[in-house]
C-alpha positions in Angstrom: -3.2 249.3 287.6 -6.1 248.7 290.1 -6.6 245.3 291.5 -8.8 242.9 289.6 -11.5 243.2 292.2 -14.6 240.9 292.9 -16.6 243.6 291.2 -14.5 243.4 288.0 -14.7 239.6 288.1 -18.5 239.9 288.1 -18.3 242.5 285.3 -16.3 240.1 283.2 -18.9 237.3 283.8 -21.8 239.7 283.1 -20.1 240.9 279.9 -19.7 237.4 278.8 -23.4 236.6 279.2 -24.3 239.8 277.4 -22.0 239.2 274.5 -23.2 235.6 274.2 -26.8 236.8 273.9 -26.2 239.6 271.3 -23.7 237.5 269.4 -20.6 239.5 270.2 -17.2 237.9 270.8 -16.4 236.3 274.1 -12.7 236.2 273.3 -10.7 238.2 270.8 -7.1 237.3 270.2 -4.9 240.2 269.0 -2.0 238.7 267.0 0.3 241.8 267.4 3.0 240.3 265.1 3.5 237.1 263.0 7.2 237.3 263.6 8.6 234.7 266.0 12.0 233.8 267.5 11.1 230.1 267.5 10.3 227.7 264.6 8.0 225.2 266.3 7.3 221.9 264.7 3.6 222.1 265.2 3.2 225.7 263.9 3.3 227.4 260.5 5.0 230.6 261.8 8.7 231.1 262.5 11.3 233.7 261.7 11.2 237.5 261.5 9.0 239.3 259.0 10.5 242.5 257.6 8.4 245.6 257.1 5.3 243.9 258.7 2.3 246.3 258.7 1.5 246.9 262.3 -1.1 249.0 264.0 -0.1 250.9 267.2 -1.3 251.2 270.8 -4.0 253.8 270.0 -5.5 251.4 267.4 -5.6 248.6 269.9 -7.3 250.8 272.4 -9.9 251.7 269.7 -10.5 248.1 268.8 -10.8 247.1 272.4 -13.5 249.7 273.0 -15.3 248.7 269.8 -15.3 244.9 270.4 -15.5 245.0 274.2 -15.0 241.3 274.9 -14.7 239.9 278.4 -11.5 238.1 277.5 -8.6 239.8 275.6 -5.7 237.7 274.4 -2.4 239.2 273.1 -0.5 236.6 271.0 1.5 236.2 267.8 4.0 235.1 266.5 5.8 236.2 269.6 4.3 239.4 271.1 7.4 240.2 273.2 9.2 241.0 269.9 7.0 244.2 269.7 9.1 247.0 271.3 5.9 248.8 272.2 4.2 245.7 273.8 3.9 247.3 277.2 2.3 250.4 275.6 -0.1 248.1 273.8 -1.1 246.3 277.0 -1.5 249.6 278.8 -3.7 251.1 276.0 -5.9 248.0 276.0 -6.2 248.0 279.8 -7.2 251.7 279.8 -9.8 251.0 277.1 -11.4 248.2 279.1 -10.7 248.0 282.9 -13.1 245.1 283.4 -11.8 242.6 280.8 -9.5 239.7 281.6 -6.2 240.2 279.7 -4.0 237.3 278.7 -0.6 237.5 277.1 0.8 234.3 275.4 4.6 234.0 275.0 7.2 231.4 274.2 9.3 233.0 277.0 12.5 233.4 274.9 12.9 237.0 276.0 10.9 236.8 279.2 12.7 238.1 282.3 11.9 239.7 285.6 12.0 243.3 284.3 9.5 242.9 281.4 7.3 240.5 283.4 6.8 243.2 286.1 6.3 245.9 283.5 3.6 243.8 281.7 2.0 243.0 285.1 1.8 246.6 286.1 0.6 247.7 282.7 -2.4 245.4 283.0 -1.7 241.7 282.1 -3.9 239.4 284.3 -2.5 236.2 283.0 0.9 235.3 281.4 0.6 232.1 279.4 4.0 230.5 278.7 4.3 227.6 276.2 6.0 224.4 277.4 5.9 221.2 275.3 8.2 219.0 277.2 9.4 218.9 280.9 13.1 218.9 279.8 15.5 219.8 277.0 13.4 218.1 274.4 11.4 221.4 274.5 14.4 223.0 272.7 14.3 220.6 269.8 10.5 220.9 269.4 10.7 224.7 269.4 14.0 224.7 267.5 15.5 227.1 270.0 18.6 225.9 271.8 18.7 226.7 275.5 15.0 227.7 275.8 14.1 225.0 278.4 17.0 226.0 280.6 16.0 229.6 280.4 12.4 228.8 281.4 13.5 226.5 284.2 15.6 229.3 285.7 13.1 232.2 285.0 9.6 230.8 285.7 10.3 229.8 289.3 11.9 233.1 289.9 8.9 235.0 288.6 6.5 232.7 290.5 8.2 233.7 293.7 7.2 237.3 293.1 3.8 236.2 294.2 1.5 237.6 291.5 0.1 234.1 290.9 -0.6 234.9 287.2 1.6 232.5 285.3 0.1 229.5 283.4 2.1 227.0 281.4 0.3 225.9 278.3 0.9 222.9 276.0 -0.7 221.5 272.9 -1.1 217.7 273.3 0.6 215.9 270.4 1.8 212.4 269.6 5.3 213.6 270.5 4.5 214.7 274.1 1.6 212.3 274.8 3.4 210.5 277.6 4.5 213.9 279.1 1.0 215.1 279.9 1.3 214.2 283.6 5.0 215.1 283.9 4.2 218.5 282.5 1.6 219.0 285.2 4.2 218.0 287.8 6.7 220.5 286.3 4.1 223.3 286.7 3.7 222.3 290.4 7.4 222.2 290.9 7.9 225.7 289.4 5.0 227.1 291.5 2.7 227.9 288.5 -0.4 226.4 286.8 -0.9 224.2 283.8 -3.3 224.3 280.9 -3.8 221.9 278.0 -5.2 222.1 274.4 -5.2 219.8 271.4 -2.8 219.8 268.5 -4.4 220.5 265.1 -2.8 219.7 261.7 -4.7 222.7 260.2 -1.6 224.9 260.6 1.1 222.7 259.0 -1.0 219.9 257.3 1.2 217.5 259.3 -0.9 214.7 260.7 2.1 213.0 262.2 1.5 214.7 265.5 -2.1 213.6 265.8 -3.1 211.0 268.4 -5.3 208.5 266.6 -4.2 204.9 267.3 -6.1 202.8 269.9 -3.0 202.4 272.0 -2.3 206.2 272.0 -5.9 207.0 272.7 -5.8 204.7 275.7 -2.7 206.5 277.0 -4.4 209.8 276.5 -7.6 208.6 278.2 -5.7 207.5 281.3 -3.9 210.8 281.4 -7.0 212.9 281.1 -8.8 211.0 283.9 -5.8 211.4 286.1 -5.8 215.2 285.4 -9.5 215.3 286.4 -8.6 213.5 289.6 -5.8 215.9 290.3 -8.2 218.9 289.9 -10.2 217.6 292.8 -7.4 218.0 295.3 -5.1 220.6 293.7 -5.4 224.0 292.1 -2.7 224.0 289.5 -4.7 222.3 286.7 -6.7 225.1 285.1 -8.8 223.2 282.5 -12.3 222.5 283.6 -13.4 218.9 283.6 -15.6 219.4 280.6 -12.8 220.8 278.5 -10.5 218.0 279.4 -13.1 215.5 278.4 -13.8 217.3 275.1 -10.1 217.4 274.4 -10.2 213.6 274.6 -13.3 213.5 272.5 -11.6 215.6 269.8 -8.8 213.1 269.4 -11.1 210.1 269.6 -13.5 211.5 266.9 -10.9 213.4 264.8 -13.0 216.5 264.8 -15.1 218.8 267.0 -18.3 220.1 265.3 -20.2 223.4 265.7 -17.3 225.8 265.6 -18.3 229.4 266.3 -15.3 231.1 264.9 -16.1 234.7 263.9 -19.0 234.8 266.3 -17.8 233.8 269.8 -14.1 234.3 269.1 -11.9 235.7 266.3 -8.5 237.1 265.7 -7.2 240.6 264.9 -4.2 240.5 262.6 -1.1 242.8 263.1 -2.5 245.2 260.4 -5.9 245.4 262.2 -7.8 243.1 259.9 -10.2 240.6 261.3 -9.9 236.9 260.6 -12.2 234.1 261.9 -9.3 232.3 263.6 -5.5 231.8 263.3 -6.2 228.7 261.0 -8.5 230.5 258.6 -6.9 233.8 257.6 -9.3 235.4 255.1 -9.4 239.0 256.1 -12.5 241.1 256.9 -13.0 244.7 257.9 -15.8 244.0 260.4 -17.3 241.2 262.4 -20.6 241.5 260.6 -18.8 240.9 257.2 -16.9 238.0 258.7 -20.1 236.3 260.0 -22.0 236.8 256.7 -19.1 235.4 254.6 -17.6 232.7 256.8 -19.4 231.9 260.1 -22.9 231.3 258.7 -21.6 228.4 256.5 -18.6 227.3 258.6 -18.3 223.5 258.8 -14.8 223.3 260.0 -14.2 220.9 263.0 -10.5 220.5 262.6 -9.3 222.0 265.9 -10.0 222.2 269.6 -7.5 224.9 270.5 -7.8 226.9 273.7 -9.4 230.0 272.3 -12.2 227.8 270.9 -12.6 225.5 273.8 -13.2 228.3 276.3 -15.9 229.9 274.1 -17.7 226.8 273.0 -20.0 226.5 276.0 -23.7 227.1 275.7 -25.5 229.8 277.6 -26.7 227.4 280.3 -23.2 226.3 281.1 -22.0 230.0 281.0 -24.7 230.9 283.5 -23.8 227.9 285.7 -20.1 228.8 285.6 -20.5 232.5 286.3 -20.2 232.2 290.1 -17.2 229.9 289.8 -15.5 232.3 287.4 -16.1 235.3 289.6 -14.9 233.3 292.7 -11.8 232.1 290.8 -10.8 235.6 289.6 -11.3 237.0 293.1 -9.0 234.4 294.6 -6.4 235.0 291.9 -6.5 238.8 292.0 -8.9 240.1 294.6 -6.7 239.5 297.6 -3.3 240.1 295.8 -1.5 242.7 297.8 1.3 242.9 295.3 -0.8 244.3 292.6 -0.4 248.1 292.8 -2.9 250.8 292.2 
């Protein structure tokens, strides 16, 4: 695959502005399977699904050309359970050379061989879930030995020098006091860190929500420390505005003006469109989804990453375009390890 050049970075930014204006998606998440080899406490998925209807690489290429978003996300379930995942990545990349492609994984089956394969096929960013900076991660994900595997594997992959691994965590009541230690763990492993907010919409379990004055005070201090860290380091990826809005989500208990179905949506394993992974009414087109769901959508129950990064107004998008292009250039433009 060719380098993600400064020109491609500008194309991504330009495509984002164009799609915003004509009400096309900024981010599309392709949930390539709902099967998962974890059974996480904050998620409604877990376990393997027999005879799941799945579209193939050619279908993903067709949908990528049709939707043409600046940001493509491959997720699940656990996408590495798909035996054809490298073919899917390659097909999507060939269909859109100037889109930023993210793959989200729990890392259970991640190793050097498939990491390099995915990188060479076209993944720009590998997002690996980490909820605790120690073995408590195993209990939360209900997968024994997972933290040890990540602690051995992620630093090894980071040393390959591609600079494309980001740890991600959903902030919950359970890991509230680990927000800063998680950032330190990312620094220690030589990768970056990204945060989003837990939502009870998946499991209806409000026990992981942060809502007491004492907990909110802890979160507030952590968020402001992360903002200070961003000023002198590069491994915290969340913009200041998103960090502050994450705090605001927990303080208010909701985040209004969701644009699910318009600025972002999800493609299910069978190719159907749904507004988001929390509202799974299926549609055959974005137009149908907007008419039936988005125009009357009043949900404010989440501030997950796919939403937070597409919530900005056009003014903010225009303002951030040079920074986006500069950031993508520094991450990929000078990367001599990325082969043609």
